[in-house]
N, C-alpha and C positions, 0 to 999 in steps of 0.2 A: 268306620271303625266299630267292630263288634264289642260285646260286653267283656269278653276275655281280654281283648287288647286294651280296652279302657282300664280294666282292673290292673293289668300288668304295668301300664304306664303310670297309673296313679301310685302303685307301690314303689316304682322306680323313683318318681319325683319326690315321694315322701321318705325316701331312703329306708324303706322297710325290706328291700332285697339287697341293697348295698349300703354299707355304713358310710355316714358322711365324715369327711375330714373337717378340719376347723373352719375353713373358708365356706364349704358347703353347708356346715351346721349353722353358721351365722345367718346365711341366706334363708335356710329352712326355718330357723327360729323366727326370723323377721316375718315370714309369710304365715306362720302359725300363731302369731301373737293374738291376744295376750296369753303368756305362759301361766300355767297354774302351779301352785305349790304341790309338792308330793304328799299324798295322803298316807297317814300312818307311819311315816318315817321320822317323826320327831318334829317338834315345833320349829319353825323358821327355816326348814330346809328349802333350798332354792328350787325353782322349777326344773324339769328335765324333759327331754323327748325320748322316752324309753326305747331302748334297742335300736336307736337310729344313728349313733355316733360311734366312731372307731376309737374313742377315748372316753375317759370318765367325765361325762358332762355334768354330773352333780357337783363335782369339785370345780370344774371349769366355771359353772354358773355361780357357785359360791364365791369364787374369786371376782367374777364380774359384778355380783351383788355388792361385795365389799368395796369395790372401786366405783360403785354407782354407775356401772355400765349396764345395769338392769335396774329399773326403778318401778316402784309399786304404785298402783292406783286402783280405782273402782271403775271398771269398764262395763263388760258385757252384763247387762241386767243388774248393775250395781255390784257385781261380784269382784273380788280381788283378783288382780292379774299383774303380770310383770311384762314390761315392754322395754325396748331400747330407747334411750333418751332422744335419739334423733327422730323418733316417731311420736313423741309426746304431743306435738301440735296436731298431728294427724288424728290421733285417738281422742284428743280433746274435742275436735270438731264434731266427731261422731257421737261422743258420749256425755259431753258436758250437760249438766242439769242446773241451769242458773237458779240462784236463790232469790226469786223475785219478791217473795213475801216472807222474810225471815221471822222465825218466832223469837220470843224474848230470850229463851235459853240459848238458842243458836247465836244470837247477837252477843250474848254474854261471853260465851266460850270463844267466839271469834275475836272479840276485843281483847280478851285476856291473852290469847296467843299473839296477837298483833303487838301487845304492849310488853309482854313478859317472855314470850316464847323464845326458844323451843321449850315445851313442857311435856312431861309424861302425864298419863291419865291420873295417876296418884297425886301428882302435884296439882292438877286441876281440881281434884276432889277436895284437897286440903284448902285451897283458896276460895272455892265457890260454895262448898258445902253440899254440892250435888252428889248423888250416888253414882257409882261406876255405870250402873245399868241405865242412868239418865244421861250420862255424858257420852257413852259409846255411840248411840244412834245419832246424836248431834254431830259427832266427829265424822261419821260415815256420810251424812248428808252434806257436810261442808267439803268433804273429799269429792263428792260427786259434782260439786260446783267449782271444783279446781281452786278453792280458796285456801286450803291447807294441804300439807303433805306430811305423810307418815314416813319418816326416815328409817326404814328397816334395812340397814346395811349389814346386819349380822343376825344370828339366831337368838338374840337376847329377848327376854320378855318385855323389859321396860324400854320403850322407844320414844324419842322426841317427836313431837308434832310441831311443824314449822308453818310459817306463812308461805304459801305456794310461791309468791313472788320473790321471796328471800332465797329459796332453793333454786328457782329457775328465772332469774331476772331477765334473760334474753328471750324467753318463750313468748311467741306471738300467738295467742289463742284465736286470733282472727285470720291466721295465715291461710286456712283452707275454709271454703264453704263446706257445709255438711255433704252436699251433693258431690263435690269433688273428692272429698276424703273417702266417701263410700265407694266411689269408683276405683280408687287406688286399692282399698282393702279387698274389694271383690275381685279385682284383677289378679291379685296375689292368690286369693282363695281358688279362683278358676285354674290357675296354673298348676297348683298342687293337687287339685282334685280332677283335672282334665275335663270333666263334665259335672255340672251341679245344677240343682233346681232351687227354687226359691225356699222350699222348706228346709233344705240342708243349710243354706246360708243363714236363714232365720234362726235355726237352732244353734249354730255355732256362734254367731255374733249377738244373739239375744236382742234382735231388733224387730220392729213391726214389719209385717209382710209388705206393707205399702212402701217402706223405705228400700227394701231389696228390689222391688220392681223398677226403681229408678234406673238400675243398671241392667237387670235381667230382662225386663220387658216380657216376662212370662215365657222366656226361652232359656234352655241350657246353654252354657258357653263352653266352647272348646279353645284352649289356649296352647 
């Protein structure tokens, strides 16, 4: 397969040459997770796959967001992203950062949410006396540990922060080993890119190169 054929197949599989219908779009979105918010289009707009759908996928994803068919978390390199709930355990296996040595402020915020939640940041500020700039990084770190969840089901500014287990009581964060979860994600990545190298996957998933080698073994994959 030459470079021209690879590029053509890659564009076809990513629906850049033919727009995806709803079923195709769901599969495409799954393989390209985590989805990113649209920049400069207003706070809280849902993610989209620009020019790839034969329908308005911004409105479609806004509906999915409201129905919690898209959920928000901190995944690639601690960045915010949107995934489908069925893949929550998969992404947790890859990106969870356990809170092994919690700081006092982290424990205080976590205990507050566990006892009083869901709470907004302003409510946390009123109760604890912490500044917003002190609370925000604590929340982000607790998100990365999959201990709390930010319930952004619409575009409003004030959102509740919940105990993760309250929102996802059936989630088994031990369902996948990190190795097995990575194999699934990279297989999806390979299908959509036709051929990829370690640097491409490392850049996309914001993972250490040694983790990508688990699947790639320093070779490009054709799917």
